[in-house]
N, C-alpha and C positions, 0 to 999 in steps of 0.2 A: 750625527753625534760626534764622530771623530773630529770633524772640522771645528765644531763648537768647543770641544775639549782642547784642541790644539790652540785655538785662538785664546781661550781662557788661560792657558798656561803661558803663552808667548807674549801676548799683548801687554800685560802689566810691565814686564821687564823692558819691552820696547819703549813704552811711554816713560819709564823711569830713566832709561838711558837718554832718551830725547830731551827730557827735562834737565838732567844733570850735565849733559855734554857742554853747554855754553860756559859753565863755571869751572870746568876742569883746568883750563889754563891758569885761572886765579889760584886754584888749590895747589897746582904744581909749583907756584912761587914760594910757598911755605915749606920749610924743611920737614916739619912734622907731617903735614898732609902728603907731601911728595913721597916720604918714606912709607906712609900708610898705603898710598896707591900702588907703590912698587910691591909692597908685601901682598896686596890683594891680587896683583897680576901674577906674582910668583905662585901664590896659593892656587889660583885658577889653573895655571899650567900644570902644577903638581897633581891636582885632582884629575885633570884630563889624562895625564900620563898613567895614573893608577887605574882609572876606569878602562883605558885602552888596553893596558896589560892584562887586566882581569878578563875583559871580553876576549882577548886573544887566547888566553888560557882556556876559557870556557869553550871557545869555538874549536880550537885545535886538539886539546887533549882530554876533554871529557868524552868518554866512550859513547859512540853512537852506532847502532846496528851491530853491537858486539865487537867492533873494531877499536883498537887502542888509539888510533889517530884518524881524524876527519880528513881524508884525502881530498874530498871535494873542496873543502875550505882552503886547503893548501894550494890546490890548483887555481882557484879563483884569486887568491892573494898573489900568486906568481903572475898570472895574466894581468891583473889590475895594476900591479907594480910595473910590469913591462909597458903597459899602455900609458901609464902616467909618466914614466921617466924617459921612455924611448920616443913616444909620439907627442908628449906634452898635452895630452887630452884634458879637457875640462873635467873636474871631479864629478860633475853631474852626469856626464856621459859614462864615466867609469862605474858609477853606482848603478846606472840603468843597465849597462852591459853586464855587470856582475850579477844583478838581479835576474836577468834573462838566462845567463849561464847557470846560475843556481837552480832556477826553475827547470831548465832542461835536464840538469844532472839529477834532479829529484825523480825523474822517470827511469833512471838507469838502475 
């Protein structure tokens, strides 16, 4: 069920991008549509920043287990950031490693 739901959510967007991608260079030549596409890009980045900050707040400062700060999440963020910036690991490996560390910490 989860696979079908994921495909149902992702595939339409994928097909729309696939269909529109060849005409983007033509749209970029027009000042009006270029400005519109720039605004869409800025809006998408702004939405991602707001969602990321909201998730960060929910993960770190919403009390869990009676503690005011989620120390496990802070530990995982520090380790993931270290792995990303020091060793230049692929994000997929960082997500997998963070998941395993989180699973392990859930037993403490």
